[in-house]
C-alpha positions in Angstrom: 130.3 188.4 -201.8 132.8 185.4 -201.2 133.4 183.2 -198.8 137.1 184.7 -198.7 135.7 188.4 -198.0 133.1 187.2 -196.0 135.3 185.7 -193.4 138.0 188.7 -193.7 135.1 191.3 -193.0 133.8 189.2 -190.2 137.2 189.3 -188.8 137.5 192.3 -188.9 134.7 193.6 -187.6 134.4 193.1 -183.5 131.4 194.0 -183.4 130.2 191.3 -185.3 130.2 188.4 -183.0 127.8 190.6 -180.9 125.4 191.1 -183.5 125.6 187.5 -184.1 124.5 187.0 -180.5 121.3 188.4 -180.7 119.0 186.8 -182.5 120.3 183.1 -180.3 119.3 185.4 -177.2 116.2 186.5 -178.4 115.3 182.3 -179.6 116.4 181.1 -176.0 114.2 184.2 -174.4 111.3 182.7 -173.9 112.9 179.2 -172.8 114.9 180.9 -170.0 111.9 182.6 -168.7 109.7 179.7 -168.6 112.0 177.9 -166.9 113.0 179.8 -164.0 109.6 181.0 -163.3 108.4 177.2 -163.6 107.2 177.6 -159.6 105.1 180.5 -160.7 103.4 178.6 -163.4 100.2 176.9 -163.3 100.4 173.3 -162.8 99.0 172.6 -166.1 102.0 174.7 -167.8 104.4 172.5 -166.4 103.3 168.6 -166.6 100.9 168.0 -168.9 97.5 167.0 -167.1 96.8 163.2 -167.3 93.4 164.5 -168.7 94.9 166.2 -171.5 96.5 163.4 -172.7 95.6 162.2 -176.5 95.6 158.4 -176.1 97.7 157.8 -179.7 98.1 154.2 -177.7 94.8 153.8 -177.8 94.3 154.5 -181.3 97.2 152.6 -182.7 95.8 149.5 -180.8 92.4 149.7 -182.3 94.2 149.9 -185.7 96.6 147.4 -184.7 93.2 144.7 -183.6 91.3 145.6 -186.9 94.1 144.4 -188.9 94.9 141.4 -186.7 91.3 140.1 -186.3 89.1 141.4 -188.7 88.9 140.0 -192.6 88.9 141.6 -195.3 85.9 141.5 -198.0 85.3 138.5 -195.0 87.8 136.2 -197.2 91.0 136.8 -194.5 92.8 139.5 -192.0 95.5 141.6 -193.1 97.5 139.4 -190.2 96.8 136.2 -192.0 97.8 138.2 -195.4 100.8 139.0 -194.0 101.7 135.2 -192.8 101.1 134.1 -196.0 103.5 136.3 -197.6 106.3 135.7 -195.0 106.2 132.0 -196.0 107.9 133.1 -198.6 111.1 134.0 -197.3 111.4 130.9 -195.5 112.0 129.1 -199.1 115.3 131.1 -199.8 116.3 131.1 -196.3 116.6 127.3 -196.0 118.6 127.1 -199.5 120.8 129.4 -198.2 121.3 128.0 -194.7 121.1 124.4 -196.2 124.2 125.7 -198.3 126.2 127.1 -195.9 125.8 125.5 -192.9 123.1 122.6 -192.5 123.3 120.9 -195.9 120.3 119.0 -197.8 119.7 115.6 -195.9 117.2 114.5 -198.3 118.6 114.7 -201.2 122.4 113.5 -199.6 124.0 116.8 -200.1 126.2 117.4 -197.6 127.1 121.5 -197.0 129.7 123.5 -198.2 133.2 122.8 -196.4 134.6 126.2 -194.3 137.3 125.6 -196.5 135.2 126.2 -199.4 133.5 128.8 -197.9 136.8 130.6 -196.6 138.3 130.1 -200.1 135.7 132.0 -202.6 135.6 134.9 -200.2 139.3 135.3 -200.6 138.6 135.0 -204.4 135.9 137.2 -204.3 137.8 140.2 -201.9 141.0 139.4 -204.8 138.2 139.5 -207.6 137.1 142.8 -206.4 140.1 144.8 -204.7 143.2 143.0 -204.5 144.7 140.0 -202.7 144.6 142.1 -199.1 141.4 141.9 -199.1 141.0 138.5 -200.0 143.1 137.5 -197.3 141.3 139.5 -195.0 137.9 138.3 -196.1 139.1 134.4 -196.1 141.0 134.9 -192.7 137.3 136.2 -191.3 135.8 133.6 -192.6 138.2 131.1 -190.9 138.0 132.6 -187.4 134.6 131.5 -187.4 135.2 128.2 -187.9 138.2 127.7 -186.0 136.7 129.4 -182.6 133.4 127.4 -182.9 131.0 129.9 -183.7 130.6 128.2 -187.5 126.6 127.7 -187.3 125.8 130.8 -185.4 127.6 132.9 -188.2 126.6 130.8 -191.1 123.0 131.0 -190.2 122.9 135.1 -189.5 125.1 135.0 -192.7 122.5 133.1 -194.4 119.6 136.2 -193.3 121.8 139.0 -194.7 122.7 137.2 -197.7 118.9 136.8 -197.7 117.4 140.2 -196.8 119.7 142.3 -198.4 119.1 141.7 -202.1 115.0 141.7 -201.2 115.5 144.8 -199.0 117.5 146.7 -201.7 115.2 145.6 -204.9 112.6 146.9 -202.8 114.2 150.1 -202.0 115.5 150.3 -205.3 111.8 150.2 -206.9 110.6 152.7 -204.1 113.5 154.9 -205.3 112.6 155.0 -208.7 109.1 155.8 -208.1 109.3 158.3 -206.2 111.8 160.4 -209.1 109.3 159.9 -211.6 106.5 161.2 -209.9 106.4 164.0 -207.7 102.9 163.2 -205.9 104.9 159.7 -204.9 108.6 161.4 -203.8 105.8 163.8 -201.4 104.4 160.9 -199.7 107.1 158.7 -199.5 110.0 161.4 -198.4 108.8 162.1 -194.9 107.7 158.0 -194.5 111.3 157.6 -195.1 112.4 160.2 -192.8 110.7 158.7 -190.0 111.3 155.4 -190.7 114.9 155.8 -190.8 114.5 158.0 -187.2 112.1 154.6 -185.6 114.4 152.9 -182.5 115.6 149.3 -183.8 112.7 147.5 -181.8 109.4 149.6 -182.6 110.2 147.5 -186.3 109.6 144.1 -183.6 106.6 144.7 -182.4 104.3 145.1 -185.3 106.3 141.9 -186.9 106.0 139.7 -183.6 102.2 140.3 -183.9 101.4 140.1 -187.8 104.3 137.5 -188.3 104.9 135.7 -185.0 107.8 134.8 -183.4 110.7 133.2 -184.8 113.5 132.8 -187.3 111.9 133.9 -190.5 110.3 136.8 -188.1 113.3 137.8 -187.7 114.2 138.0 -191.2 111.0 139.9 -192.3 112.0 143.1 -190.0 115.7 142.7 -191.1 114.3 143.4 -195.0 111.8 146.5 -193.6 114.6 148.3 -191.2 117.0 148.0 -194.6 114.5 148.8 -197.5 114.8 153.0 -196.2 118.1 153.9 -197.1 118.4 152.3 -200.4 115.6 154.2 -201.2 117.2 157.5 -199.9 120.2 156.3 -201.9 118.1 155.8 -205.6 116.5 158.9 -205.1 119.8 160.7 -204.4 121.5 159.3 -207.4 119.3 159.7 -209.9 117.9 163.0 -208.9 122.0 163.7 -209.5 122.0 162.6 -212.5 122.9 165.6 -214.6 120.1 166.8 -217.5 122.8 167.2 -220.4 123.2 163.0 -220.1 119.6 162.3 -219.9 119.3 164.5 -223.0 121.7 162.7 -224.9 120.2 159.6 -224.3 117.0 160.9 -225.5 118.4 162.5 -228.5 119.9 159.1 -229.6 116.4 158.3 -229.7 115.9 156.2 -226.0 112.7 155.5 -224.8 111.7 157.0 -220.7 112.2 152.8 -220.1 115.8 152.8 -222.0 116.5 156.0 -221.0 116.2 155.0 -217.2 117.6 151.8 -217.8 120.7 153.1 -220.2 121.3 156.2 -219.1 119.8 157.7 -216.0 121.0 154.0 -213.7 124.7 153.7 -214.7 125.2 157.3 -214.5 123.7 156.7 -210.8 126.0 153.7 -210.4 128.1 154.7 -207.1 124.8 156.1 -205.0 123.7 153.1 -206.0 126.3 150.7 -204.8 126.9 152.8 -201.6 123.3 152.0 -201.4 123.7 148.5 -201.3 126.9 148.4 -198.7 124.5 150.7 -196.9 121.5 148.0 -196.9 124.2 145.2 -196.1 125.1 146.5 -193.2 121.5 147.5 -191.8 120.6 143.8 -192.0 123.3 142.7 -190.3 122.9 145.3 -187.8 119.1 144.7 -187.5 119.8 140.5 -187.7 121.1 141.3 -183.9 118.6 143.3 -182.8 116.1 140.6 -184.1 116.8 137.8 -182.1 114.3 139.2 -180.0 111.8 137.9 -182.1 113.3 134.5 -182.4 116.2 135.3 -185.1 118.7 132.7 -184.6 122.3 132.8 -185.2 124.9 134.9 -183.3 122.6 137.9 -182.3 120.9 135.4 -180.3 123.5 133.6 -178.6 125.2 136.9 -177.8 122.0 138.1 -176.3 121.6 134.7 -174.2 125.5 135.1 -173.1 125.0 138.9 -172.1 121.7 138.1 -169.7 124.3 135.5 -168.3 126.7 138.0 -167.9 129.0 135.7 -169.7 131.1 138.1 -170.7 134.0 136.2 -172.4 131.4 134.2 -174.4 129.4 137.0 -175.2 133.0 138.7 -176.3 133.9 135.8 -178.9 130.5 136.4 -180.3 130.4 139.4 -180.6 134.0 139.5 -182.4 132.8 136.6 -184.9 129.7 139.4 -185.8 132.6 142.1 -186.1 134.8 140.4 -188.2 131.4 139.5 -190.6 130.5 143.1 -190.2 134.2 144.1 -191.6 134.4 141.7 -194.6 130.9 142.0 -195.7 131.8 146.3 -195.3 134.8 145.7 -197.8 133.4 143.5 -199.9 130.5 145.8 -200.6 133.0 148.8 -200.4 135.3 147.4 -203.0 132.2 146.3 -205.2 131.2 149.8 -205.1 134.4 151.5 -206.5 135.7 148.5 -208.8 135.9 150.1 -212.1 135.1 148.0 -215.2 138.2 146.1 -216.8 139.0 145.7 -220.6 141.4 142.5 -222.2 142.5 142.5 -225.5 140.8 140.9 -228.1 143.3 137.9 -228.6 143.3 137.1 -224.7 143.5 133.3 -223.9 140.3 132.1 -221.6 142.0 132.0 -218.6 143.3 134.9 -218.7 139.5 136.7 -219.5 138.3 134.6 -216.7 141.0 134.0 -214.0 138.9 134.5 -211.3 136.4 132.2 -212.0 139.3 129.6 -212.7 140.1 130.1 -209.1 137.0 129.3 -208.3 136.3 126.1 -209.7 140.1 125.5 -208.4 139.2 126.1 -205.0 135.9 124.3 -205.2 137.5 121.2 -206.4 140.3 121.3 -203.8 138.0 121.8 -200.8 136.1 119.0 -201.6 139.0 116.5 -202.2 140.1 117.6 -198.8 136.6 116.8 -197.4 136.9 113.8 -199.0 140.4 113.2 -197.3 139.5 114.7 -193.7 136.9 115.6 -192.0 138.3 118.7 -190.8 138.0 120.3 -193.8 134.3 120.2 -194.0 133.5 121.0 -190.4 135.9 121.8 -187.9 135.8 119.5 -184.8 134.3 121.2 -181.7 137.0 119.3 -179.6 139.8 121.4 -181.4 137.6 125.0 -181.2 139.9 127.8 -180.2 138.6 130.3 -177.1 139.7 133.3 -175.7 136.8 133.1 -173.5 139.1 132.1 -170.3 141.2 135.1 -171.1 138.4 137.6 -171.2 136.8 136.3 -167.7 140.2 136.6 -166.2 140.4 140.2 -167.1 136.7 141.0 -166.1 138.1 139.7 -162.5 140.8 141.7 -162.8 139.1 145.0 -163.2 136.9 143.6 -161.3 139.5 143.0 -158.1 141.9 145.6 -159.1 139.9 148.5 -160.3 137.4 148.4 -158.6 137.3 151.2 -155.8 139.0 153.6 -158.9 136.1 152.7 -161.3 133.2 153.2 -158.1 134.9 156.1 -157.3 134.4 157.3 -160.7 131.4 156.0 -161.2 129.9 157.7 -158.0 131.4 160.6 -158.6 129.7 160.7 -162.1 126.8 160.1 -161.1 126.3 162.4 -157.7 127.8 165.7 -159.1 126.8 165.1 -163.3 124.7 163.0 -164.3 121.7 163.7 -161.3 121.7 167.0 -161.4 121.6 167.5 -165.0 118.8 164.9 -164.8 116.8 166.7 -162.3 117.4 169.6 -164.1 116.0 168.8 -167.4 112.7 166.8 -165.8 112.0 170.2 -164.0 111.6 171.7 -168.0 108.0 172.4 -168.5 106.7 171.1 -171.2 105.5 174.7 -171.7 108.9 175.9 -172.1 110.3 173.5 -174.6 107.6 174.2 -177.2 108.4 177.8 -176.8 112.1 176.8 -177.6 111.9 174.8 -180.6 109.2 177.4 -182.2 111.3 180.2 -181.6 114.7 178.3 -183.0 112.4 177.0 -186.2 110.6 180.4 -186.3 114.0 182.0 -186.5 115.8 179.5 -189.0 112.9 178.7 -191.2 110.0 181.0 -190.5 106.4 179.5 -190.0 106.4 176.1 -191.4 109.5 174.9 -190.1 108.5 176.1 -186.2 105.2 174.7 -186.6 106.8 171.1 -187.7 109.3 171.1 -185.0 106.5 172.4 -182.2 103.9 169.7 -183.5 106.8 167.6 -183.1 107.4 167.9 -179.4 103.5 168.3 -178.6 103.0 165.2 -180.1 105.9 163.9 -177.4 104.3 165.9 -174.7 100.6 165.1 -175.5 100.9 161.3 -176.0 101.7 160.5 -172.2 105.5 159.9 -172.1 106.7 163.4 -171.5 108.8 162.6 -168.5 110.4 159.5 -170.2 111.3 161.5 -172.7 113.6 164.0 -170.8 115.3 161.3 -169.4 116.2 160.5 -173.0 116.9 164.0 -173.3 118.9 164.2 -170.7 121.4 161.1 -171.9 121.4 162.2 -174.9 122.3 165.4 -174.6 125.3 164.3 -171.8 126.5 161.8 -174.5 126.8 164.4 -177.2 128.3 167.1 -175.4 131.3 164.7 -174.2 131.2 163.1 -177.6 131.9 166.7 -178.9 134.3 167.9 -176.3 135.7 164.3 -177.4 135.6 163.8 -181.2 136.3 167.2 -181.7 139.8 167.2 -181.1 140.4 164.0 -182.3 138.8 165.5 -185.9 141.3 168.6 -185.5 144.0 166.6 -184.8 143.1 163.8 -187.7 142.8 167.0 -190.2 146.2 168.1 -190.1 147.6 165.7 -192.5 146.8 162.7 -194.9 148.6 160.1 -192.7 147.0 161.5 -189.2 143.6 161.2 -191.6 143.6 157.8 -193.3 144.5 156.5 -189.4 141.0 158.7 -187.8 139.0 157.2 -191.3 140.3 153.6 -191.0 139.6 153.4 -187.1 136.1 155.2 -187.8 135.2 152.4 -190.5 136.0 149.7 -188.4 134.2 151.3 -185.2 131.0 151.8 -187.5 130.8 148.4 -188.4 130.5 147.2 -185.0 126.8 145.9 -183.9 124.9 148.5 -181.5 124.9 145.1 -179.0 128.9 145.1 -179.0 129.5 148.4 -177.3 127.4 146.8 -174.1 130.4 144.5 -173.2 133.2 147.0 -172.5 130.9 149.2 -170.6 129.2 146.4 -168.6 132.7 145.0 -167.7 133.8 148.8 -166.2 130.8 150.1 -164.7 128.4 147.3 -164.5 124.9 148.7 -165.0 122.9 151.9 -164.9 123.3 155.5 -166.2 126.8 155.5 -166.6 127.4 152.1 -168.5 124.7 153.7 -170.3 125.8 156.9 -171.5 129.4 155.5 -171.9 128.2 153.0 -174.6 126.0 155.6 -176.2 129.4 157.8 -176.6 131.4 154.9 -178.1 128.7 154.6 -180.4 128.2 158.1 -181.7 131.7 159.9 -181.3 131.9 158.5 -185.0 130.1 161.3 -187.0 131.5 163.7 -185.0 135.2 162.8 -186.0 134.2 162.0 -189.9 132.6 165.1 -190.4 135.1 167.5 -188.8 137.7 165.6 -190.2 135.6 166.1 -193.6 134.9 169.9 -193.3 138.3 171.2 -192.0 140.0 169.5 -195.5 137.4 171.0 -197.5 137.7 174.2 -196.5 138.9 175.9 -199.9 142.6 176.3 -200.7 142.5 179.7 -202.0 140.7 181.0 -198.5 143.6 179.6 -196.4 146.3 180.7 -198.9 144.4 184.4 -198.4 144.6 183.7 -195.0 148.7 183.0 -194.8 149.5 186.0 -197.6 147.9 187.6 -194.5 150.6 186.7 -192.1 148.0 184.0 -190.1 150.0 181.6 -188.1 148.7 178.2 -187.7 146.7 178.9 -185.0 144.4 181.8 -186.2 144.4 179.7 -189.5 142.5 177.1 -188.0 140.4 179.5 -185.5 139.6 182.0 -187.5 139.4 180.8 -190.8 139.2 177.0 -191.5 136.9 176.4 -188.2 134.5 179.2 -189.4 134.2 177.9 -192.7 134.4 173.8 -191.9 131.3 174.8 -189.1 128.5 173.8 -190.7 129.9 170.8 -191.6 130.6 169.9 -187.8 127.4 171.0 -187.2 125.6 167.9 -189.5 128.2 165.8 -187.8 126.5 166.7 -184.1 123.4 166.2 -186.0 124.3 162.8 -187.2 126.0 161.9 -183.2 122.1 162.6 -182.0 120.5 160.6 -184.1 123.1 157.8 -183.5 122.6 158.7 -179.6 119.1 158.2 -179.7 119.4 154.7 -181.3 121.9 153.6 -178.6 120.1 155.3 -176.0 117.5 152.8 -176.6 119.7 149.8 -176.7 121.6 150.9 -173.4 118.2 150.2 -172.0 119.1 147.0 -172.1 121.3 147.6 -169.4 119.2 149.3 -166.7 118.0 152.8 -167.7 114.8 154.2 -166.6 113.5 156.1 -170.3 111.6 155.4 -173.5 113.9 152.8 -174.0 112.8 151.0 -171.0 109.0 151.3 -171.7 109.9 150.1 -175.6 111.4 146.9 -173.8 108.0 146.7 -171.8 106.0 147.2 -174.7 108.0 144.5 -176.6 107.8 142.2 -173.6 104.0 142.5 -174.0 103.7 142.5 -177.4 101.7 146.0 -177.2 102.3 147.0 -180.7 100.5 150.4 -180.1 102.7 151.2 -176.9 105.5 150.4 -179.1 104.6 152.2 -182.1 103.8 155.5 -179.9 107.4 155.5 -178.1 109.1 154.4 -181.4 107.9 158.2 -182.5 108.5 159.8 -179.9 112.4 158.9 -180.5 111.9 160.0 -183.8 110.6 163.2 -183.6 113.3 164.1 -180.8 115.5 163.4 -183.4 113.6 164.9 -186.2 113.1 168.0 -184.3 117.3 168.1 -184.1 117.6 167.5 -187.7 115.2 170.2 -188.9 116.6 172.7 -186.9 120.5 171.9 -187.5 120.3 171.3 -190.9 118.1 174.8 -191.8 120.8 176.6 -189.4 124.0 174.5 -191.9 122.1 175.6 -194.9 121.7 179.1 -193.8 125.2 179.3 -192.9 126.5 177.6 -196.1 124.9 180.0 -198.0 125.8 183.2 -196.2 129.8 181.9 -196.3 128.8 181.3 -200.2 129.6 177.3 -199.5 126.1 176.1 -200.8 126.4 173.8 -203.9 
């Protein structure tokens, strides 16, 4: 049955929605019964007794203690091994940092002048796309010098330039092995799912134990955090290679090794380069957070300014991070879409290598300028521009002028919305939540899915952090609902024309490049610290996927179905709500799924400004180097996200199959 036929039939049968409501009611019925009867239930059915708590934290700490202290074969401990291996990264870090900012004093070589770095960035952007990207890259680099953030920016950039290739190569190798060995894929894919769902801070505590605290520890954490997206996109890309392409390679006499490197990998070029882009962005996101374990650079400066509530100076560091993120994102995207070019056989060397010639010209001109004036080598600090006084004045103005209305809004949100919802969530019996996810899993995927999602919730319940998890769930739920209420109309509006879609995608791309800590600055300015500020930051960060997926879903409804609706006399409103939205809803739900994952990441970051959920406990574990607690708490957050992911993905898949849209 075609999607067009199905949609018309659903519109002609008014009893169908009632039938469609039966299954969801049966799913939520056990939950509602247990929730409403909570006062009648025994205490053990409402709150997990302390005697029932499984000592996951103690078990994890036993493993960490063994790896840290006990020698392997009587020679050295796992910590000795990891710290020895970590020393290897200090050499490329020192080299790149010396090249960009510190120079090589031992041999009397200065660092690259800032005008050279800006000029080469411009040439690279010009080569990868056009002069506009070149101007953007050069301008962003120049900002870092002129606004006094050069040294911090180059230290951060050096970590990204070292960590991204290492993470990319490791992820690429894991992906190839997973595609070639089914047993390894079955082992590694669930692990990648968990790793991509873990909060950033859960990576930091084991790093602090096994590597130590310092700049190299931050670099190692950045590498580990960026591996999963490259591995997943390598698997996706290689599995997406058409079988006839592989057969053509075999018929041409390629060995298995030649088929991989000369046929499959070139055919999967686009997904692999998208993976490179994701690795770079993950590295930049993590290198900011890695300041908690001693990574130097912009992240450490931003963290220090935020802790001191120096909003203006923090915003300047934040702008430098954002500009670096935009530059790296646009350059890597351009590289992913760049096609090979062909020149005439009689082309001159200048025609063959124009960008190499331009790069050599930039290097020569920069060295000449640096010899003439020290301003070209390093922008003097006394001439550095600053917008901090403006932002500080703006904060003071907001505090004085808008204090009363903002306080009224903040207090009203707390008293009439957030506190009642939080109390409701904290009253949910753990048995009711297990019943809800089990019933949903059974309905959508049978016994296997029900067992998986129930296992996730049972882990959270018996780990001893049920109350904290409910507070996290309340904050994520409120934030996601508000994201949907705001983002869905924006996505619908943007999907109506190419121009609106282009504007919305540009804004989404821009906001998605912002490191998560940046979103804390405006909400602190407006709402100070607390749940209102935290949820506001989550909304800003997590609204991007729902907008993006709504646009994608509505604009990819099969045109023949839309034309059938127009032929049937549907108005634009009827086309939207009776045809486009039902068919786009599976994609929109996947956007909500991503919004939930984004919200879970951000709710941990938001603990920095005064929440009382799992994020606060993770910060406490980081403070005391409690690796077991940090890991278990991170798994609680990951399992919350994976529960939503498994259920929503299963529903979207079934719905697409029902509508005849499954690929």
